[in-house]
C-alpha positions as CSV (number, residue, x, y, z in Angstrom):
1,M,146.5,46.8,-72.7
2,L,142.9,45.5,-72.6
3,V,141.1,48.6,-74.0
4,S,138.5,49.1,-76.7
5,F,137.3,52.4,-78.0
6,S,135.4,53.2,-81.1
7,P,136.4,56.3,-83.1
8,E,133.2,58.0,-81.9
9,E,134.2,57.4,-78.3
10,I,137.7,58.8,-78.9
11,M,136.2,62.0,-80.4
12,A,133.7,62.4,-77.5
13,I,136.7,62.4,-75.1
14,V,139.0,64.8,-77.0
15,K,136.4,67.0,-78.7
16,P,138.5,67.8,-81.8
17,S,138.1,71.2,-83.5
18,A,138.2,69.4,-86.9
19,T,138.8,66.0,-88.4
20,R,140.4,64.7,-91.6
21,G,139.9,61.3,-93.0
22,A,138.0,58.5,-91.3
23,T,138.5,55.1,-89.8
24,T,136.2,52.3,-88.7
25,A,138.9,50.6,-86.7
26,T,138.4,49.9,-83.0
27,I,141.2,51.4,-81.0
28,R,142.9,48.7,-78.9
29,G,146.2,50.3,-78.0
30,I,148.3,53.5,-77.8
31,A,151.7,53.5,-79.5
32,S,154.5,55.9,-80.6
33,L,154.3,57.3,-84.1
34,K,156.9,54.9,-85.5
35,S,155.6,51.7,-83.8
36,A,151.8,52.3,-84.3
37,R,149.8,49.9,-86.4
38,S,146.2,49.6,-87.5
39,G,144.0,49.7,-84.4
40,D,146.4,52.0,-82.5
41,L,146.1,55.6,-81.5
42,S,149.1,57.9,-81.5
43,F,149.8,61.7,-81.2
44,L,152.1,64.4,-82.5
45,G,153.4,66.1,-79.4
46,S,156.4,68.0,-80.9
47,A,156.9,69.6,-84.4
48,K,160.2,67.8,-84.8
49,Y,158.3,64.5,-85.2
50,K,156.2,65.7,-88.2
51,A,157.9,63.3,-90.5
52,D,157.1,60.4,-88.2
53,A,153.4,61.5,-88.1
54,A,153.2,61.6,-91.9
55,A,154.5,58.1,-92.1
56,S,152.6,56.7,-89.1
57,Q,150.3,53.7,-89.6
58,A,148.1,54.6,-86.6
59,S,144.4,54.4,-87.2
60,I,143.8,57.7,-85.2
61,L,146.4,60.5,-84.9
62,L,146.0,63.4,-82.5
63,V,147.6,66.4,-84.2
64,P,147.8,70.1,-83.5
65,A,145.2,72.4,-85.0
66,D,147.7,73.8,-87.5
67,Y,148.9,70.5,-88.8
68,A,149.0,70.5,-92.6
69,G,149.3,66.8,-93.4
70,D,146.7,64.6,-95.0
71,P,145.5,61.2,-93.7
72,K,146.2,57.8,-95.2
73,G,143.4,55.5,-96.2
74,E,141.5,54.2,-93.2
75,Q,143.1,56.8,-91.0
76,S,141.6,59.7,-89.0
77,L,143.4,62.9,-88.0
78,L,141.9,64.6,-85.0
79,L,142.9,68.2,-84.8
80,V,143.1,69.4,-81.2
81,E,144.7,72.4,-79.4
82,N,147.1,70.3,-77.3
83,P,147.6,66.7,-78.5
84,S,149.5,65.7,-75.3
85,L,146.6,66.9,-73.1
86,A,144.1,65.1,-75.4
87,L,146.1,61.9,-75.0
88,S,146.1,62.4,-71.2
89,R,142.4,62.5,-71.1
90,I,142.1,59.3,-73.1
91,C,144.6,57.7,-70.7
92,A,142.6,58.9,-67.7
93,R,139.7,56.9,-69.1
94,I,141.9,53.9,-69.7
95,E,143.2,54.2,-66.1
96,Q,139.7,53.9,-64.8
97,L,139.3,50.6,-66.8
98,L,142.7,49.2,-65.8
99,W,142.3,50.0,-62.1
100,P,138.6,49.8,-61.4
101,K,137.4,51.0,-57.9
102,P,136.9,48.1,-55.5
103,P,133.5,47.9,-53.8
104,S,132.9,50.4,-51.0
105,G,133.2,49.1,-47.4
106,V,135.8,48.0,-44.9
107,H,138.0,44.9,-45.6
108,P,137.7,42.2,-42.8
109,S,141.4,42.4,-42.1
110,A,141.3,46.2,-41.6
111,F,141.1,47.9,-38.1
112,V,138.7,50.9,-37.9
113,A,138.3,52.5,-34.4
114,E,134.8,52.8,-33.1
115,T,135.0,56.6,-33.1
116,A,136.4,56.9,-36.6
117,Q,134.0,58.2,-39.3
118,V,134.2,56.4,-42.6
119,D,131.8,57.4,-45.4
120,E,129.7,54.5,-46.6
121,T,131.0,55.1,-50.1
122,A,134.6,54.9,-49.1
123,T,136.8,51.8,-49.4
124,I,139.2,50.6,-46.7
125,G,141.5,47.9,-48.0
126,P,143.3,45.0,-46.4
127,L,145.4,45.5,-43.3
128,C,144.6,49.2,-43.0
129,V,144.4,51.0,-39.6
130,V,142.1,53.9,-39.0
131,E,142.6,55.3,-35.6
132,A,140.1,57.1,-33.2
133,D,138.3,60.2,-34.4
134,A,139.7,60.0,-37.9
135,K,137.4,61.0,-40.8
136,I,137.4,59.6,-44.3
137,G,135.2,61.3,-47.0
138,A,132.9,60.0,-49.7
139,G,134.4,57.8,-52.5
140,T,137.9,57.8,-51.0
141,Q,140.0,54.7,-51.7
142,V,142.3,53.6,-48.9
143,Q,144.4,50.8,-50.4
144,S,146.2,48.0,-48.5
145,G,148.5,48.7,-45.5
146,V,147.6,52.3,-45.1
147,H,147.8,53.9,-41.6
148,I,145.6,56.9,-40.8
149,G,146.3,58.4,-37.4
150,R,144.1,59.7,-34.6
151,G,142.0,62.7,-35.6
152,A,143.2,62.8,-39.2
153,K,140.8,64.1,-41.8
154,I,140.8,62.7,-45.4
155,G,138.5,64.5,-47.9
156,A,136.3,63.1,-50.7
157,Q,137.5,61.1,-53.8
158,C,141.0,60.7,-52.5
159,W,143.3,57.9,-53.4
160,L,145.7,56.6,-50.8
161,M,148.0,53.9,-52.3
162,P,149.6,51.0,-50.5
163,G,151.9,51.8,-47.5
164,V,150.8,55.5,-47.1
165,V,151.0,56.9,-43.5
166,V,148.9,59.9,-42.5
167,T,149.7,60.7,-38.9
168,A,147.6,62.2,-36.1
169,E,145.6,65.4,-36.7
170,C,146.8,65.9,-40.3
171,Q,144.2,67.2,-42.9
172,I,143.9,66.2,-46.5
173,G,141.5,67.9,-49.0
174,D,139.4,66.5,-51.8
175,R,140.7,64.5,-54.8
176,V,144.2,64.1,-53.3
177,R,146.5,61.3,-54.5
178,L,149.2,59.9,-52.3
179,Q,151.5,57.5,-54.1
180,P,152.9,54.4,-52.4
181,G,155.1,55.0,-49.3
182,V,154.2,58.6,-48.8
183,V,154.4,59.9,-45.2
184,I,152.3,62.8,-44.1
185,G,153.0,64.3,-40.7
186,S,156.3,62.7,-39.7
187,D,158.1,64.7,-36.9
188,G,160.0,67.8,-38.0
189,F,163.7,67.6,-37.5
190,G,164.2,69.9,-34.5
191,Y,166.8,69.7,-31.7
192,E,168.4,72.0,-29.2
193,F,172.0,71.4,-28.2
194,V,172.0,71.4,-24.4
195,Q,174.9,70.5,-22.2
196,G,176.6,68.3,-24.8
197,R,173.4,66.6,-25.9
198,H,170.7,67.0,-28.6
199,E,167.4,67.6,-26.9
200,K,164.4,66.9,-29.1
201,V,162.0,69.8,-29.8
202,P,158.4,68.5,-29.7
203,Q,156.6,68.9,-33.1
204,I,153.0,69.5,-32.1
205,G,151.6,71.0,-35.3
206,N,150.2,69.2,-38.3
207,V,150.2,69.0,-42.1
208,V,147.4,70.4,-44.3
209,L,147.1,69.4,-48.0
210,G,144.8,71.4,-50.2
211,D,142.4,70.0,-52.8
212,D,143.8,68.2,-55.9
213,V,147.3,67.8,-54.5
214,E,149.4,64.8,-55.6
215,I,152.4,63.5,-53.6
216,G,154.9,61.1,-55.3
217,A,156.2,57.8,-54.0
218,N,158.3,57.8,-50.8
219,S,158.0,61.6,-50.3
220,T,157.8,62.9,-46.8
221,I,156.1,66.1,-45.4
222,D,156.9,66.9,-41.8
223,R,154.5,68.2,-39.3
224,A,155.1,71.7,-38.0
225,R,156.6,72.5,-34.7
226,I,153.6,74.7,-34.1
227,G,150.8,75.5,-36.5
228,S,150.8,73.7,-39.9
229,T,153.0,72.7,-42.7
230,I,150.9,73.6,-45.8
231,V,150.7,72.3,-49.4
232,G,148.4,74.5,-51.5
233,E,145.6,73.5,-53.9
234,G,146.7,71.8,-57.1
235,T,150.4,71.4,-56.2
236,K,152.2,68.3,-57.6
237,V,155.1,66.8,-55.7
238,D,157.3,64.1,-57.4
239,N,159.0,61.1,-55.8
240,L,161.5,61.3,-53.0
241,V,160.9,64.9,-52.0
242,Q,161.4,66.2,-48.4
243,V,159.4,69.0,-47.1
244,A,160.4,70.1,-43.6
245,H,158.4,71.4,-40.7
246,G,156.6,74.7,-41.0
247,V,157.0,75.0,-44.8
248,I,154.2,76.8,-46.6
249,I,153.8,75.8,-50.3
250,G,151.4,77.8,-52.4
251,K,148.9,76.7,-55.1
252,H,149.8,74.9,-58.3
253,C,153.5,74.5,-57.7
254,I,155.7,71.7,-59.2
255,L,158.3,70.0,-57.0
256,C,160.5,67.6,-59.1
257,A,162.2,64.5,-57.7
258,Q,164.6,64.7,-54.8
259,V,163.9,68.4,-54.0
260,G,164.6,69.3,-50.4
261,I,163.0,72.2,-48.6
262,S,164.3,73.3,-45.2
263,G,162.0,74.5,-42.3
264,S,159.9,77.6,-42.2
265,T,160.4,78.5,-45.8
266,T,157.6,79.9,-47.9
267,I,157.1,78.8,-51.5
268,E,154.5,81.1,-53.2
269,D,152.1,80.1,-55.9
270,Y,153.2,78.6,-59.3
271,V,156.8,78.0,-58.3
272,V,158.7,75.2,-60.1
273,L,161.6,73.5,-58.4
274,G,163.8,71.3,-60.7
275,G,165.1,67.9,-59.6
276,Q,167.5,67.9,-56.6
277,A,167.1,71.6,-55.9
278,G,167.8,72.5,-52.3
279,V,166.0,75.3,-50.6
280,G,167.4,76.8,-47.4
281,G,165.3,77.6,-44.4
282,H,163.4,80.8,-43.5
283,I,163.4,82.2,-47.0
284,T,160.7,83.1,-49.5
285,L,160.5,82.1,-53.1
286,G,158.3,84.6,-54.9
287,K,155.3,83.8,-57.0
288,G,156.2,82.1,-60.3
289,T,159.9,81.5,-59.5
290,K,161.6,78.8,-61.6
291,V,164.5,77.0,-60.1
292,G,166.9,74.8,-62.2
293,G,167.8,71.3,-61.2
294,Q,170.5,70.9,-58.5
295,T,170.2,74.6,-57.7
296,G,171.0,75.6,-54.1
297,L,169.0,78.6,-52.7
298,S,169.8,80.4,-49.5
299,T,168.2,83.8,-50.1
300,D,164.8,85.1,-51.2
301,T,163.8,85.3,-54.8
302,A,161.7,88.0,-56.4
303,P,158.4,87.0,-58.1
304,G,159.0,85.6,-61.6
305,S,162.7,84.8,-61.1
306,F,164.5,82.1,-63.0
307,V,167.6,81.0,-61.2
308,N,170.1,78.2,-61.5
309,G,173.4,77.0,-60.0
310,T,174.9,77.0,-56.5
311,P,174.8,79.6,-55.2
312,A,171.7,80.5,-57.1
313,R,172.0,83.2,-59.7
314,P,169.8,84.6,-62.5
315,Y,169.7,81.8,-65.1
316,V,171.2,83.8,-68.0
317,L,174.1,85.1,-65.8
318,E,174.8,81.6,-64.4
319,R,174.9,80.2,-68.0
320,R,177.4,82.9,-69.0
321,L,179.5,82.2,-66.0
322,E,179.5,78.5,-66.8
323,V,180.8,79.2,-70.3
324,L,183.6,81.4,-68.8
325,H,184.4,78.7,-66.3
326,A,185.0,76.2,-69.1
327,R,187.5,78.7,-70.7
328,L,189.5,79.2,-67.5
329,P,192.3,76.7,-68.4
330,E,192.8,78.4,-71.8
331,L,192.8,81.8,-70.1
332,F,195.4,80.7,-67.5
333,K,197.6,79.3,-70.3
334,R,197.4,82.7,-72.2
335,M,198.2,84.6,-69.0
336,D,201.2,82.3,-68.3
337,A,202.4,83.0,-71.9
338,V,202.1,86.7,-71.3
339,E,204.0,86.5,-68.1
340,V,206.8,84.6,-69.8
341,G,206.9,87.1,-72.6
342,L,207.2,90.0,-70.2
343,K,210.0,88.4,-68.3
344,K,211.9,87.7,-71.5
345,S,211.4,91.2,-72.7
346,S,212.5,92.6,-69.3
347,S,215.7,90.4,-69.2
348,S,216.7,91.2,-72.8
349,S,216.6,95.0,-72.3
350,P,220.2,96.7,-72.3
351,V,221.4,97.7,-68.9
352,G,220.7,101.4,-68.3
353,Q,218.5,101.7,-71.3
354,D,215.6,103.1,-69.3
355,A,217.9,105.6,-67.5
356,A,219.3,106.8,-70.9
357,Q,215.8,107.4,-72.1
């Protein structure tokens, strides 16, 4: 990692509430608490690693504001509200150094239609295609092999990584990141079964991504049959996620890897979908709903719900049922023993005893 930060530069980035100790070492790497050496920066992200923090040889340690430990010689403790977030801000600076922006302009191997509008501060990389009437905003980076369809609109300061496809008429807000292989605006999966054949239903809508959205590698968001498939401001989508036609996703949602959302479903703001969760069509997940990994949903959820399992149930109930499920073999054995005992008791009773009583 070719980085170099002075202690003063680190403090300017993370803005600690307090410091303990001091170091003059230049920071040239980031390492775990155990592996860090002089010249490294590390952080305490969980209380269970306090012992590792106390023993760490890192020159600079990012620690919570309530951390009680003392620094070693030539070590600086920077007390911050959230060490993980502070580290992320340092890494954002490193990212800018490791992947500097190429010069603005259009690469000679790219094709840009005459009626397309590309801001003079944008970058169009090798072998890209920008079709007629497309618009690309200020400071946006379009890396190699990206296809931007007719009439598509890309906002300012976006980052479209290699192999991205944005199809006709789709709209992307500002500061959007599309990881390699993302497809925005593929046809929705719609067919009518007519006289023994599947007849394609035209998908003439588009996709609209809000500001600060990020879509992970090889994820796909289908265009709507009519109207728009929408992903709201600040929503983050992991790799290999499928969003079907006409879905509306609210603001600041999290969709983990391999989530699948069926058509015409509404995901309200601040919803979290765990990995491989499957969401049925034409339902609504209320604001703030949390969905466990591999959960299958086929009905609406109330705002603030926490559900798990297939079919989806309230998380606490589903966990109790899981415990009971594991006990079923034991319960069946006990029931079998009870039945055997009852049969033996019945067969050993003297004939006519019940009548005599």
